Phi, psi and omega in degrees: 000112190282332184273007182268152180293158168275311178218141171236151172288167180287325178302311183296310181300323181294321176294321177291332181248014180069018183158152189269075183273164174309321181290316175306314174295326168302313183293327182294340181283343183273149170294323178235077185299318190274331176288327180269004187305321185297315175303314187294320176299325188283330180273337186288132172297157182304321182294337178282327169294323175293323181291327181288327175296309187294343179290337185282150172292152175297146172297117180085005181238144171262171004268155178218161178293157178305318182298313174302317181299317179297315182297318183283346179078191191241021184283104191247028176304115182301328178296314182294316173306318180285326176291323176298319175308304178301313173302304175308322177289313171311306178306307178301322184294318186285320188256330180091016175197166189287151172280124175241121180233141173284105189286315164058043177081001185282146177297163180291330180298322180291320175300319175307315180297321181294309178307314175301319174297316189286339174302336183272000182264177176274170178300316185295316183293328175287328175295312184296313181300311184299317178292320174305309179294325174307310177293315178300321171301310179302318184283330168303316184294316179301308183296322175294325178303309178295320179301329181283350184095017178289152182278146184296306187273349185308000000 
């Protein structure tokens, strides 16, 4: 990946990952945090991965950062929002951590169907999927940050 940074501050990484978690602090120690993320994830204990997932806002629920609100869109259909509240609760009860989905422009109604589908998976599958999406979100945010003229280490 040619557009990934060489080094990022903990503050920038906290914005990309929605919080200053232990995972973010580990990444901030690396010269190429997003390039080295596979190695960092392989070393990270499960509780650190869960902490990073839980730093993200629930899909369709507040409070959330302005960036997350923009990414999740303005779909405020009360039926969809009620379904997301129910699905988030069911997901967290089943797996013990928040559902993180790389929304990537999809409407909340589509994401609700994704949550329903993911409830049928194993905890291990969901931990891997959530962490994968967490990284995809951070990388997309970094690319958007760079495209807007942001500094790599700022």
